[in-house]
C-alpha positions as CSV (number, residue, x, y, z in Angstrom):
1,M,-0.3,-0.2,0.2
2,D,1.5,3.5,-1.0
3,V,1.8,5.6,1.3
4,K,-0.9,7.8,0.6
5,N,-3.4,5.2,1.0
6,T,-2.1,4.7,4.4
7,V,-2.2,8.1,5.7
8,L,-5.5,8.7,4.5
9,E,-6.8,5.1,6.4
10,I,-5.1,6.0,9.5
11,M,-7.0,9.7,9.6
12,N,-10.1,7.7,8.8
13,K,-9.9,5.3,11.6
14,E,-9.4,7.3,13.7
15,G,-11.8,9.8,13.6
16,K,-10.4,12.6,15.0
17,P,-8.2,15.5,13.4
18,L,-4.6,14.5,13.9
19,S,-1.1,16.4,13.3
20,A,1.8,15.3,11.1
21,G,3.2,14.1,14.7
22,Q,1.0,11.4,15.3
23,I,0.5,9.8,12.1
24,A,4.1,9.2,11.6
25,E,3.7,7.4,15.2
26,I,0.9,5.5,14.9
27,S,2.0,4.3,11.4
28,G,5.9,4.1,12.3
29,L,6.4,5.8,9.2
30,D,9.2,8.9,9.2
31,R,7.6,11.7,9.6
32,K,9.3,13.9,7.5
33,Q,7.6,11.4,4.5
34,V,4.4,12.5,6.1
35,D,5.4,15.6,5.6
36,K,5.1,15.0,2.2
37,V,2.5,13.2,1.7
38,M,0.0,15.3,3.4
39,K,1.7,18.4,1.4
40,S,0.5,16.6,-1.7
41,L,-2.9,15.6,-0.1
42,K,-3.6,19.4,0.7
43,Q,-3.2,20.4,-2.7
44,E,-5.3,17.3,-4.6
45,N,-8.1,19.0,-1.5
46,L,-8.1,15.8,0.0
47,I,-7.0,17.1,3.5
48,V,-9.0,19.6,5.8
49,S,-7.5,21.5,8.5
50,P,-10.2,22.3,11.7
51,K,-7.4,24.0,13.5
52,R,-4.2,25.1,13.7
53,C,-1.2,21.9,12.5
54,Y,-4.2,19.2,12.7
55,W,-5.9,17.3,9.4
56,E,-8.5,15.4,9.1
57,P,-9.6,14.2,6.0
58,K,-12.1,16.3,3.3
59,K,-15.8,14.8,4.0
């Protein structure tokens, strides 16, 4: 499974806004890799930020 799907799956499973650090901790992925994927997801408009530095999947 690619990293984008992993990040989105974790966000959906947790059911609450998460920071990049929390996602990296849960997934075991490198923080820089998570940051890169989240930047891409933001550009694709797949995630939104309900509060600063926390992200959730767009509904």
